[in-house]
Phi, psi and omega in degrees: 000135176292181184312130184296133173229116179239169181214155168241131190226076181282154173264129184276063179247014180173197181281169174283121182266169182307312182298314179297319180297321179294319177299317179299317182296314180300317178297314182299311184298316181293320178298317181293318183297317185265012181052042179264200183239133182249115186254137175251125181231130179264116185269083186252037178285339177280081189302323184295324186257346182279136179228152176297326179300318179292320177303311181299319182296321180292314181296322180295318180294320179297319180294317180299319180284347179082026183257062184289141183273158176273328179222144178106189004287138172261147182242125179299328183297343179265007186239018185299326180299319179297317182295318180298319179299319182287326175298315180297322179300316180292323176298315182296326181277358183074020181259002175213163181210158177277135179242123185258007181296135180280166181301321180295316179299317181296320179297317180296317179299318181299313180299316182298318180296317181295319181297324182274008177080010179271183177274142182282056180256162183298137187272002175080021181310314186265006188302318181243025182290133184270322186279157177232087185302126180291142174078357180267130181294148179214159168250164174252130180248145176278135182274100181278147175298144185264357175219179182086186185228141172250120182237155171210153178265102180285132184292345179248317189264351183088198184286132178234131181234145176230137172285129183297332181294340178283340187273145181272164167279089188291149176285129177251344175218129182284171183293340177271006177090356180276144181279161181261164186306304186303327182284311184294328179299318180295312182299316181294309182300321181291313184286339177268002176071024179291124181246359170217123180255110176257119182206174182293152184282004169288352179262000183306317183291339176283336190300312180299320179299317181291322178301316181297325178289321174306312182296318180299326180269359179074026180264150171293142181273129180285174171276158179233145173220112183257117182273143184294160178298167169249129182248160172281176182300333180274011178068015172267158182303137184303126180215180184303330182290347176272006184112192183296138176248346181274137183300316184290340175297328179288328176297314180298328180281359174094024176270150179267146182300324182292330176291319181295316180298312181300319181291313183301318185293328181280355174279078178113351177231145178217159176221091184059221180261006183294135181250325186259126181225135169277165179302321180299317179294320181297317180298322182288322191259344187293140172204152179291335180299332182263011174275128183286165177268342181276155179296147174277144178252124183286123183236100184300327180296321180294318178297319180295319178299316178296319181297318179299319178301313183289330175291315183299322185259004185285163177286118184302329180293313179295316180296328178297320177296319179292318181303321180304316179298315183291327176293320178298322177299331180268010177078022180255124179270127183268355183300134177077000180271185181293169181295130186298319181298323179293321177298314181304315183302330181279346187241344191288342177293329189249340185286134178265333177225165178290334176293316176299318180297318180296320178296321180287338184265346189305322185299333181298331190252352183279131179286322177248120182284150177263095187282140175278115185304319180297317180295320179297313182300321186281319191248340179255058180268161187303330182292351180272358184304312179299324180298312181296321180295318179296317182294317178299319179300313181295315184288328179297324182268006180287119183269329180259096183277074177217183185306314182297311182298319181291319180298319179298317179300315179295321180300320180295320180293319180297321180293316183292324186263344184075011181261146175277166182301326180300336179269332183269317189309307184302322179294317180295320180300312180299321179296324185273325188241345178097349182211195187257358178244132178188172170299179182300146185300320181297319179297315182300313180299316182298315183288320179297330182090160187297311185300311182290322179298313181296320179302314182291322179292321177296319177300318180295319178300318178298323177296320181297317182290327182291000000 
């Protein structure tokens, strides 16, 4: 095979979905591994349903996943002259014909075919028609061979064959002059030099029709690899009722792109028992031979587990930058607050998503804490006043504001009051964060800094006295 050229060709009629993202990823990985070319083409011939908003959403999702293209994006809507030229070429060669049958006539033919137990395919009325009535609307149909077999060796599914008599004379140009999907895909893939088409197996039935069009136009036929569907846990095709299907919805839910990439690739591809892969490893190890033939089942728990792994092992500085965005989405301003990377380190062991991390981090940045009334009633009672006074005394004179210095201050308070940390800790936690769950108290004090920690403890003492 000459230098590999693959493509991802989404229709901009909505967001980039899980299935499309996985197809894009498989194309990207193979192109990178074989030092080939990865082309992005936007299939926007459906003018009524295609929107710029969807184009932007798809490009944004590709960028987020890190699947940058080598060529493109190309837009089908800018190539209509080429398609018209190719339709005319097929007409001139006698490999296509004008069909003047009305919608009503076609419906009647379809019903008649079904009633007689036949296939509801076009009966070829206009196939050999000599006249061209002026002013009558027409579509252009591709003249499919009526006997023989069209076969291809699918790189994933093996040999697939179709009897030509089963295939219709498909419409390649509508009555308004716009070309149809099956036709433009062939012209585009051929003129862009695509020599391997990796796509979802919902396209298998289109493949024989497209092969015949390649041959009709005198183009070399590319190789095909059809990847299995993605199903929900109930084994039905993945849809909105299984949860979010758009890739960017997962970003909003606090997933990391590397977790999404790692998860998507394992939906249908495997490498031994290995579960965790970096992008570099995927490029090195990916192959179509290891893509399964069975459908992948979408498992949200597995995605969450991977996301937790990547948060736990992530670079705190990078995660800090991301955390800032998620805090802003929750209306929390990080200006003047503690260092974000330090905040991340206190939370990354337990957070499963960036949204969870932001919820857990909010208390660090709030000037006025949102106190949990039950926690206040239980732990900030008047009898804790001496504890807070002793602790403030020790922490005010603490010269080394780090884990060791803070621990020493607490040890002195425990000795003076005769109380263990289990009796002091919960009250201090409520004073610092407003509730009973947070990272360890020493970590919280260290990250908040001396000035802010003392301010919060003094406020709590005032509440006790109040």
